N, C-alpha and C positions, 0 to 999 in steps of 0.2 A: 508865897515865896516859892516863885513855878516856873523852869524855863529863861534862866536869868543864861544871856549873855557875857561868858567869861573873861575875862583878858588881863593884859595887865594895866589896863587904861581901871578898869573893872572895877579889877581887886576888893581895895578900899570899900568901897562898894557893901560889894559884895559880903565883905570878910559881917561889913556894918549891921543889916540888913539876918544874916545870922546867929548874931548877938541877942538884934534887942528881938528874934523869935526863939529863942532859946531862952533872954532872963522873965520874959512875958509866961513863955508856959515850960515851967522848967518838969514840971511830970511829964512833958509828952517828948517821946522819942519819933526819928526824923528817922530821913532815905536818905540816901545827896548819893548822888550819881551823878561825875562828869565824864560826858564826851565828843570826843573829837567834833567838831559842826562843820556836818559837808556840803559838799557844794549847795546853795543856791539853787531851784531848778530855774528856768525862764520865765518871762510874765506869760512868754506862748504856753509856755507845757504848764504853765502856771493853769491857766482855762480855758485848757479845751475840752474837759467835761463839764465846766460849765456849760460849755455855750450844746451841752447836750440834755441840760434841765427840763428846757423844752420841753423834749417829744418824751425825754422820763418820767414827767408829770404826767403825760396826755394816756402811756400804756400804764400809768398806777394809778387814775384817773384823780392825783394830788393837784392843790395848787407845787405849785416852783418853789414856795419856800416848807413844805414838805418835805418834795423830794428829793430838797436838800438835805432833810433832818432823818430821812430814811436813809442818802447815802451814809453821812455819817456816821448814822447807829450803825446799817450793815455792809457796811465795809469795811469803811476810813479807824475804825475804833479796833473791830479785828488785826488790822496791820499793823494800830503805830502796838496795843496789847502781847502783840507777834517779833518788836522789837528786842535783841534782842537784850539791848544795850542800857533800854530805862523800863520794857514792857512788859516787869513783873513789877516794878514802882506806883503806877501809875495803874494799873491794876489796879490793887495794892491804896491805890487813893479813893479809884472811883466807887470800892467797897466801903472801905472805911465813908465816903459821903453817904454811902447809903442808895449811889444809882442805883446798883444787881434789887433794889428792896423793892423801884418803885418801880407801877404798871405801867405795859409798854408803852402807854400815851404819853404818859409825863415823861419819860425816857425818852421820846420823841423830840421834844419838848424842852428837855433840854439839852437836847446837841445846840441849844440858837448861844449857852453860855459856854461852848468847852473848842477849844482852842483845838485841832483833829485833826483837820488838809495842813495847817497853815503849819506843826512842827514837821510835815513829813520834809523827807529827805528824796532825790530824783528820784532815782531807786523806788521806794513807798509809792512815791506819787504815781508811777511806771507801773505799779505793781496794780492799784488806783482805778487808774484807768484800765486793762486789760482785766480783769474780775472785774468791773461795770460793764466791761463791749462782752468778758463771754455771759454773765450770767443774762442778756437784755440781751443778745442773741440768738440766747436759745430760747426766750418767748418771741424769736423774728423781726426783731425792731433791730435794723441797724446802725449802729453808734460807730462813724466813720474820724479817721482826725490824720494826719499827715505827716509819720513817724521822721 
């Protein structure tokens, strides 16, 4: 059970899932972190950096899918892990899962299964866009968007 949207109307289902998880795994310990969900970003903000994938993939000599994995691994995960509310728990989950023991190619492939940018707040997404622009701008690739 990850990233459950908790509200008054979903609380009973949440409690039920937690009880089942604990009873199915009585010797396993878990982290629970409840944070206030920030306002979701707009669809346009959500898709801005995705329009950059063709240029990024050309710059890195990768397919668009490979470039997506690269962005999630090198830019998205560090932003999530740095989050004071849930970063430690996420990092611990990745560690327990053995993610950091995977070789680089397998870590990239693993990004297909991981919700990274879907978990971003507007502030985190802005950081992602700024980081991508700065990194690729330093390589001579100008990535623009309207603010």
